[in-house]
C-alpha positions in Angstrom: -17.6 49.3 -15.9 -19.3 46.3 -18.7 -17.9 44.6 -21.2 -19.1 47.4 -24.1 -16.9 49.5 -22.8 -13.9 47.4 -22.3 -14.0 46.3 -25.7 -13.9 50.7 -26.3 -10.3 50.7 -24.7 -8.9 47.7 -26.9 -9.8 44.6 -25.6 -10.3 41.7 -28.1 -13.6 40.9 -28.9 -15.4 38.3 -26.6 -14.8 34.3 -27.1 -17.4 32.2 -25.9 -15.2 30.1 -23.6 -16.8 27.1 -23.8 -15.8 26.8 -27.7 -12.4 28.8 -27.1 -9.3 27.0 -29.1 -5.9 27.6 -28.9 -5.7 29.2 -32.3 -8.0 32.0 -30.8 -5.9 32.5 -27.7 -2.9 35.1 -28.1 1.0 34.4 -28.0 2.4 33.9 -24.3 2.9 37.8 -23.3 1.9 39.7 -20.1 -1.8 40.0 -20.6 -5.1 41.1 -18.5 -8.1 39.0 -19.0 -12.0 39.8 -18.6 -14.6 37.0 -17.8 -18.3 38.5 -18.4 -21.4 36.7 -18.1 -23.4 37.0 -21.2 -26.8 36.8 -19.6 -26.4 39.9 -18.0 -25.4 41.9 -21.1 -27.1 45.5 -21.5 -28.5 45.0 -17.5 -28.0 47.7 -15.3 -25.2 45.7 -12.8 -21.9 45.1 -14.7 -21.4 41.5 -16.4 -18.0 41.2 -15.6 -17.1 38.6 -13.4 -13.6 38.4 -13.1 -10.6 40.8 -13.8 -7.4 38.5 -13.8 -3.9 38.6 -15.2 -1.3 36.6 -16.6 2.2 36.3 -18.6 1.4 33.1 -20.1 -2.2 33.5 -21.2 -2.8 30.2 -23.1 -1.7 28.5 -19.8 -3.7 30.4 -18.0 -6.7 29.8 -19.8 -6.4 26.5 -21.0 -4.5 24.9 -18.2 -5.6 27.0 -15.4 -9.5 28.2 -16.4 -10.5 25.3 -18.4 -8.4 22.0 -16.6 -8.4 23.4 -13.1 -4.4 23.3 -12.4 -2.5 26.4 -10.7 -3.0 28.8 -8.2 -6.1 29.4 -6.1 -7.7 32.1 -8.7 -7.3 29.6 -11.7 -9.2 26.7 -9.7 -11.3 29.1 -8.1 -12.8 29.9 -11.6 -12.4 26.6 -12.5 -15.1 25.6 -9.9 -17.5 28.5 -10.8 -17.2 27.8 -14.5 -18.1 23.7 -13.9 -19.2 23.2 -10.7 -22.0 26.2 -10.7 -22.8 26.1 -14.1 -21.0 28.9 -16.1 -19.5 27.3 -18.5 -22.2 27.6 -20.6 -22.9 31.5 -20.3 -19.4 32.9 -20.1 -17.0 35.1 -22.8 -13.7 36.1 -22.2 -11.6 38.7 -23.3 -8.1 40.4 -23.0 -5.5 42.9 -23.5 -1.8 42.7 -24.2 0.7 44.8 -21.8 3.7 45.1 -20.5 2.9 45.8 -17.3 -0.5 43.0 -16.7 -0.4 44.0 -12.9 -0.2 47.7 -13.2 -2.8 47.5 -15.5 -5.5 45.2 -13.0 -4.6 47.4 -10.4 -6.4 50.3 -11.9 -9.2 48.3 -13.9 -10.0 46.6 -10.4 -10.1 50.5 -8.6 -12.2 51.4 -11.4 -14.7 48.8 -11.0 -15.1 49.3 -7.6 -15.4 53.4 -8.3 -18.6 52.4 -10.2 -20.2 49.2 -8.5 -19.0 49.9 -4.8 -17.4 46.7 -5.0 -14.7 44.1 -6.7 -16.1 41.6 -9.5 -17.8 38.8 -7.9 -15.2 36.5 -8.5 -12.4 38.6 -7.6 -13.8 38.8 -3.9 -11.6 36.6 -1.1 -14.1 34.4 -1.2 -12.8 30.9 0.2 -12.5 28.5 -2.3 -14.7 25.5 -1.4 -12.5 22.2 -1.8 -14.1 19.6 -3.4 -13.9 16.1 -1.6 -11.6 13.7 -3.4 -13.9 11.3 -5.0 -12.4 7.9 -4.1 -13.8 4.1 -3.7 -15.8 3.2 -1.0 -13.1 2.1 1.6 -12.4 -1.6 2.1 -11.2 -2.8 5.4 -7.7 -4.4 4.3 -8.2 -8.3 5.0 -6.1 -9.9 7.8 -4.2 -12.4 6.7 -6.5 -15.5 7.2 -4.8 -17.9 9.9 -3.8 -21.2 9.1 -5.5 -23.2 11.5 -4.5 -27.1 12.0 -8.0 -29.2 11.2 -7.4 -32.5 12.8 -7.0 -34.6 10.3 -8.2 -38.8 10.9 -5.1 -40.2 13.0 -4.1 -43.3 11.2 -2.4 -46.2 13.1 1.2 -45.3 14.2 3.1 -47.9 12.7 5.8 -48.9 15.6 8.8 -47.1 15.6 11.6 -49.3 15.2 14.8 -47.7 16.5 17.8 -48.8 14.3 19.9 -51.3 15.7 23.8 -49.9 16.7 24.8 -53.4 16.9 27.0 -55.2 14.2 24.8 -56.9 11.8 26.8 -60.2 13.6 26.0 -58.9 16.5 22.8 -61.5 17.4 24.5 -64.2 16.2 27.1 -64.1 19.3 25.0 -65.3 22.1 23.7 -68.2 20.5 27.9 -69.2 20.0 28.1 -68.6 23.5 25.4 -71.5 24.3 26.4 -73.6 22.2 30.4 -73.5 23.5 28.9 -73.5 27.0 26.3 -76.7 26.0 28.7 -78.7 25.1 31.6 -78.4 27.5 31.1 -81.0 30.1 30.0 -80.0 33.9 33.4 -79.8 35.7 33.1 -82.5 38.1 34.3 -81.4 41.9 38.0 -83.3 43.0 38.0 -85.2 46.2 39.7 -83.2 48.5 43.3 -84.3 50.3 41.8 -85.2 53.7 38.4 -87.4 51.5 41.0 -89.5 50.3 43.3 -90.0 53.0 40.3 -91.2 55.0 39.3 -93.7 52.4 42.7 -94.9 51.9 42.5 -95.9 56.1 39.3 -97.5 55.5 41.0 -99.9 52.5 43.7 -100.9 54.7 41.6 -102.1 57.4 40.9 -106.1 57.4 37.4 -106.9 56.4 35.4 -108.6 59.6 35.4 -112.3 57.9 39.0 -111.7 57.8 39.3 -111.3 61.6 40.4 -114.8 63.4 40.4 -115.3 67.3 
């Protein structure tokens, strides 16, 4: 089985995948898709790289094979096309059918019978997962701690506590002092005994008045 025998069984002409446009593709209907390597045409080994199937050819070919969306098989074909450099050397053909699964299985069985194995892109080779291109890792900067810088201390003004006394409170002590100054000092009154003694002294006759 090769690209020539497939054309003889009803597949469309081969379109270079790199220049394929939407107008070249069939309407959304079940189809079997063949991808071949143009560089292997006419050689003893088969030029068939992949035998696939789909119910939406436009979405599978443009969105899956060329854009890389879809399941594992679509991503695998996309990787082979662009990472392995096959995009410049492959062509694609298809055939519309109401039973794409059955037709695909029959073609794969025929290919295996003729060549002793499946097409190279149909083998269950694990897809190499491409690492996502991300910008260089930049550790997040921790928020800068606010450090208090010792500013030169200005001479603190004396703190004056607000007086809780009324405005005229300071005048009261002066008034009291003035009142104390004006009031005469109290003189001690003689006691009753002292006055009695003074009276008896006055009653006594003086020495000059005594006669013998």
